[in-house]
VEXMARSE-841346 format. One record per residue (C-alpha): y, z, x; residue in one letter; residue number from 1. Coordinates in nm, 3 decimals. Example, Ala and Ser with C-alpha at 12.3 -4.5 7.8 and 13.67 -1.06 7.14 Angstrom:
BEGIN
[[-0.450,0.780,1.230],'a',1];
[[-0.106,0.714,1.367],'s',2];
This chain:
BEGIN
[[5.636,-3.587,5.219],'m',1];
[[5.894,-3.511,5.487],'r',2];
[[5.937,-3.138,5.547],'v',3];
[[6.231,-2.986,5.735],'f',4];
[[6.176,-2.662,5.927],'i',5];
[[6.431,-2.451,6.111],'q',6];
[[6.310,-2.369,6.461],'l',7];
[[6.253,-1.997,6.530],'p',8];
[[6.447,-1.800,6.790],'t',9];
[[6.401,-1.470,6.973],'d',10];
[[6.627,-1.164,6.943],'a',11];
[[6.877,-1.318,7.184],'t',12];
[[6.898,-1.646,6.995],'g',13];
[[6.685,-1.851,7.235],'r',14];
[[6.455,-2.102,7.071],'k',15];
[[6.085,-2.025,7.092],'l',16];
[[5.963,-2.380,7.030],'v',17];
[[6.124,-2.723,7.024],'w',18];
[[6.028,-3.091,7.063],'p',19];
[[6.035,-3.196,7.428],'q',20];
[[6.215,-3.520,7.342],'d',21];
[[6.493,-3.336,7.154],'d',22];
[[6.570,-3.011,7.338],'p',23];
[[6.891,-2.949,7.142],'e',24];
[[6.718,-2.960,6.803],'a',25];
[[6.758,-2.661,6.570],'t',26];
[[6.557,-2.823,6.288],'f',27];
[[6.255,-3.050,6.302],'v',28];
[[6.081,-3.261,6.040],'s',29];
[[5.710,-3.316,5.991],'v',30];
[[5.519,-3.530,5.744],'w',31];
[[5.270,-3.348,5.521],'r',32];
[[5.064,-3.415,5.212],'s',33];
[[5.190,-3.294,4.875],'t',34];
[[4.992,-2.987,4.760],'p',35];
[[4.860,-2.969,4.405],'t',36];
[[5.025,-2.732,4.158],'i',37];
[[4.686,-2.649,4.006],'l',38];
[[4.595,-2.280,4.034],'n',39];
[[4.930,-2.182,4.185],'t',40];
[[4.924,-1.872,3.963],'a',41];
[[4.704,-1.700,4.224],'f',42];
[[4.743,-1.901,4.545],'t',43];
[[5.062,-1.754,4.697],'a',44];
[[5.205,-1.794,4.956],'p',45];
[[5.286,-2.161,4.915],'y',46];
[[5.315,-2.481,5.115],'q',47];
[[5.050,-2.590,5.359],'l',48];
[[5.174,-2.351,5.628],'d',49];
[[5.226,-2.059,5.384],'a',50];
[[5.598,-2.042,5.460],'r',51];
[[5.713,-1.990,5.097],'v',52];
[[5.653,-1.660,4.917],'a',53];
[[5.723,-1.751,4.553],'t',54];
[[5.713,-2.050,4.322],'l',55];
[[6.085,-2.007,4.256],'q',56];
[[6.156,-2.034,4.628],'e',57];
[[5.933,-2.339,4.647],'q',58];
[[6.118,-2.509,4.361],'a',59];
[[6.454,-2.431,4.519],'l',60];
[[6.341,-2.573,4.851],'g',61];
[[6.237,-2.897,4.683],'a',62];
[[6.574,-2.926,4.509],'l',63];
[[6.763,-2.869,4.833],'i',64];
[[6.551,-3.076,5.070],'n',65];
[[6.434,-3.360,4.847],'h',66];
[[6.681,-3.385,4.559],'s',67];
[[6.965,-3.284,4.796],'e',68];
[[7.147,-3.082,4.532],'i',69];
[[7.497,-2.957,4.613],'t',70];
[[7.519,-2.690,4.342],'t',71];
[[7.274,-2.401,4.320],'a',72];
[[7.054,-2.412,4.008],'p',73];
[[7.052,-2.138,3.749],'n',74];
[[6.783,-1.878,3.822],'i',75];
[[6.649,-1.936,3.470],'r',76];
[[6.572,-2.296,3.565],'f',77];
[[6.372,-2.182,3.869],'l',78];
[[6.190,-1.923,3.659],'n',79];
[[6.103,-2.190,3.400],'d',80];
[[5.960,-2.419,3.670],'v',81];
[[5.752,-2.132,3.807],'a',82];
[[5.633,-2.036,3.459],'a',83];
[[5.519,-2.392,3.393],'f',84];
[[5.331,-2.413,3.722],'q',85];
[[5.150,-2.090,3.643],'k',86];
[[4.995,-2.257,3.336],'t',87];
[[4.830,-2.535,3.537],'q',88];
[[4.464,-2.475,3.622],'f',89];
[[4.176,-2.688,3.741],'s',90];
[[3.952,-2.561,3.458],'s',91];
[[3.952,-2.309,3.170],'p',92];
[[3.717,-2.087,3.373],'a',93];
[[3.964,-2.072,3.661],'v',94];
[[4.239,-1.981,3.414],'k',95];
[[4.028,-1.685,3.300],'l',96];
[[3.978,-1.592,3.665],'l',97];
[[4.354,-1.593,3.719],'s',98];
[[4.414,-1.375,3.414],'e',99];
[[4.152,-1.126,3.533],'a',100];
[[4.308,-1.107,3.879],'i',101];
[[4.654,-1.054,3.729],'a',102];
[[4.531,-0.771,3.505],'s',103];
[[4.320,-0.601,3.771],'g',104];
[[3.992,-0.676,3.598],'q',105];
[[3.668,-0.788,3.760],'t',106];
[[3.692,-1.165,3.814],'p',107];
[[3.447,-1.357,3.593],'p',108];
[[3.210,-1.626,3.715],'a',109];
[[3.375,-1.968,3.734],'t',110];
[[3.081,-2.200,3.792],'d',111];
[[2.983,-2.438,3.512],'p',112];
[[2.610,-2.492,3.451],'p',113];
[[2.454,-2.619,3.774],'l',114];
[[2.152,-2.841,3.822],'n',115];
[[1.903,-2.784,4.104],'e',116];
[[2.096,-2.993,4.356],'l',117];
[[2.423,-2.815,4.273],'e',118];
[[2.257,-2.473,4.293],'q',119];
[[2.133,-2.564,4.639],'s',120];
[[2.489,-2.667,4.725],'g',121];
[[2.621,-2.331,4.606],'k',122];
[[2.384,-2.152,4.844],'a',123];
[[2.503,-2.377,5.126],'l',124];
[[2.863,-2.305,5.029],'f',125];
[[2.796,-1.933,5.072],'a',126];
[[2.636,-2.002,5.410],'r',127];
[[2.886,-2.246,5.559],'h',128];
[[3.216,-2.194,5.376],'c',129];
[[3.237,-1.828,5.269],'a',130];
[[3.396,-1.708,5.593],'t',131];
[[3.720,-1.879,5.489],'c',132];
[[3.660,-1.941,5.118],'h',133];
[[3.449,-1.642,5.015],'g',134];
[[3.677,-1.437,4.790],'s',135];
[[3.716,-1.485,4.412],'p',136];
[[4.020,-1.704,4.485],'t',137];
[[3.817,-1.896,4.747],'q',138];
[[4.063,-1.816,5.022],'t',139];
[[4.100,-1.533,5.272],'v',140];
[[4.405,-1.436,5.482],'p',141];
[[4.424,-1.651,5.793],'l',142];
[[4.505,-1.348,6.008],'a',143];
[[4.168,-1.189,5.931],'t',144];
[[3.968,-1.476,6.081],'l',145];
[[3.847,-1.502,6.441],'p',146];
[[4.096,-1.703,6.651],'p',147];
[[3.844,-1.975,6.725],'g',148];
[[3.824,-2.095,6.365],'i',149];
[[4.191,-2.084,6.265],'r',150];
[[4.253,-2.429,6.412],'d',151];
[[4.014,-2.668,6.242],'i',152];
[[4.106,-2.968,6.457],'r',153];
[[4.309,-3.162,6.199],'i',154];
[[4.621,-3.176,6.414],'s',155];
[[4.554,-3.398,6.712],'k',156];
[[4.471,-3.422,6.998],'p',157];
[[4.169,-3.196,6.986],'v',158];
[[4.114,-2.956,7.279],'p',159];
[[3.905,-3.065,7.581],'p',160];
[[3.591,-2.884,7.464],'f',161];
[[3.583,-3.109,7.154],'a',162];
[[3.726,-3.428,7.300],'a',163];
[[3.388,-3.607,7.309],'d',164];
[[3.327,-3.557,6.935],'l',165];
[[3.418,-3.845,6.700],'p',166];
[[3.685,-3.666,6.494],'f',167];
[[3.886,-3.900,6.273],'a',168];
[[4.229,-3.979,6.418],'p',169];
[[4.541,-3.848,6.251],'s',170];
[[4.768,-4.099,6.075],'p',171];
[[5.058,-3.920,6.246],'l',172];
[[5.165,-3.971,6.609],'p',173];
[[5.145,-3.673,6.847],'p',174];
[[5.463,-3.519,6.986],'r',175];
[[5.507,-3.287,7.282],'n',176];
[[5.625,-2.936,7.191],'w',177];
[[5.776,-2.686,7.434],'v',178];
[[5.689,-2.319,7.378],'f',179];
[[5.876,-2.032,7.540],'r',180];
[[5.630,-1.760,7.641],'v',181];
[[5.840,-1.491,7.809],'g',182];
[[6.021,-1.683,8.082],'e',183];
[[5.753,-1.952,8.101],'t',184];
[[5.780,-2.288,7.927],'l',185];
[[5.451,-2.445,7.817],'t',186];
[[5.412,-2.795,7.671],'v',187];
[[5.147,-2.878,7.413],'r',188];
[[5.097,-3.208,7.226],'p',189];
[[5.035,-3.196,6.852],'s',190];
[[5.075,-3.421,6.551],'t',191];
[[5.180,-3.108,6.357],'d',192];
[[5.195,-2.757,6.513],'p',193];
[[5.166,-2.589,6.170],'g',194];
[[5.253,-2.219,6.163],'q',195];
[[5.365,-2.229,6.526],'a',196];
[[5.682,-2.397,6.402],'l',197];
[[5.754,-2.088,6.191],'l',198];
[[5.679,-1.817,6.447],'t',199];
[[5.726,-1.992,6.779],'g',200];
[[5.391,-1.850,6.888],'s',201];
[[5.173,-2.087,7.087],'i',202];
[[4.879,-1.872,6.972],'a',203];
[[4.933,-2.013,6.622],'q',204];
[[4.940,-2.377,6.729],'l',205];
[[4.786,-2.601,6.461],'n',206];
[[4.725,-2.312,6.218],'f',207];
[[4.754,-2.388,5.846],'f',208];
[[4.703,-2.188,5.529],'d',209];
[[4.354,-2.173,5.378],'i',210];
[[4.368,-2.336,5.037],'t',211];
[[4.150,-2.261,4.736],'t',212];
[[3.878,-2.519,4.669],'l',213];
[[3.882,-2.493,4.290],'y',214];
[[3.936,-2.840,4.146],'g',215];
[[3.907,-3.002,4.488],'i',216];
[[3.745,-3.312,4.342],'s',217];
[[4.080,-3.385,4.171],'k',218];
[[4.307,-3.356,4.474],'t',219];
[[4.213,-3.632,4.718],'a',220];
[[4.314,-3.721,4.987],'p',221];
[[4.254,-3.408,5.193],'y',222];
[[4.397,-3.200,5.478],'f',223];
[[4.764,-3.158,5.562],'h',224];
[[4.791,-3.514,5.694],'d',225];
[[4.579,-3.686,5.424],'n',226];
[[4.337,-3.791,5.698],'s',227];
[[4.023,-3.751,5.483],'a',228];
[[4.001,-3.987,5.187],'a',229];
[[3.691,-3.833,5.029],'t',230];
[[3.510,-3.502,5.008],'l',231];
[[3.226,-3.649,5.210],'e',232];
[[3.474,-3.720,5.490],'e',233];
[[3.585,-3.356,5.466],'v',234];
[[3.226,-3.238,5.509],'l',235];
[[3.167,-3.478,5.798],'r',236];
[[3.477,-3.334,5.963],'h',237];
[[3.337,-2.982,5.930],'y',238];
[[3.004,-3.103,6.062],'q',239];
[[3.186,-3.192,6.385],'l',240];
[[3.403,-2.880,6.369],'e',241];
[[3.100,-2.651,6.362],'f',242];
[[2.957,-2.831,6.666],'i',243];
[[3.288,-2.780,6.848],'a',244];
[[3.320,-2.412,6.756],'v',245];
[[2.963,-2.340,6.867],'r',246];
[[3.069,-2.439,7.219],'r',247];
[[3.330,-2.163,7.248],'v',248];
[[3.277,-1.899,6.976],'a',249];
[[3.106,-1.569,7.065],'p',250];
[[2.933,-1.580,6.724],'v',251];
[[2.864,-1.949,6.662],'p',252];
[[2.845,-2.086,6.308],'p',253];
[[2.538,-2.257,6.174],'d',254];
[[2.527,-2.633,6.208],'l',255];
[[2.595,-2.835,5.894],'l',256];
[[2.293,-3.065,5.876],'l',257];
[[2.288,-3.420,5.741],'d',258];
[[2.049,-3.322,5.462],'e',259];
[[2.289,-3.047,5.350],'e',260];
[[2.579,-3.285,5.284],'i',261];
[[2.458,-3.416,4.946],'a',262];
[[2.394,-3.078,4.776],'p',263];
[[2.713,-2.924,4.915],'l',264];
[[2.910,-3.227,4.800],'l',265];
[[2.752,-3.201,4.452],'a',266];
[[2.858,-2.836,4.423],'y',267];
[[3.214,-2.898,4.546],'l',268];
[[3.255,-3.166,4.280],'k',269];
[[3.167,-2.913,4.007],'k',270];
[[3.381,-2.611,4.099],'i',271];
């Protein structure tokens, strides 16, 4: 899906980021996967870079950018679209979770019955995934995470400290982006700069929202560029990611071992 983003400016109107090959651009387009509408009742903000605050705003953006409407829709129409989306859940248990969150009650357990392999996978999930997916909604605010794990190496190229690792290539071509940092211009290549296109901050290069994992077995392919076809490919990506982060993080994550892939995969397919 082609997404159009207005480039951010500073207080004086100077652009903070722009494509090097189009210095006069005020808008840019990037190609991103289409997010699921499952569980949108509790997964705000929306879009893969978290740039949309409400489902109504998301619906309006789709009408303007994709349907290319010339007349503004009635607010009731947008409210109806949002109301429909809020009824779509990956499972009845997750629907109950959403209702509890909305009413301020203690969130109920969402796991179905688990066999021994899946129970082992749940323990591994808590060990390897809870830093980013540990809340009842399985997502935590990106700003609360250490800087070293906010870029998970989906946008390419990867940094020099990870360049020797066999990360899967992106289906998208890289583009050079110019960032204004004070009076200094810095160029960085990226297939998709993510939240940096919203803020103009080079510190947010390649940052994307953390999505909930409920119903993930139903939403292949994965990542913002659809570069992982299966959940096993997702786990193999994180296996490399943890190796890369251990090289630079003050508190390194545990390695994801080969023998841990099968139980973790079994659990992810059940949630």
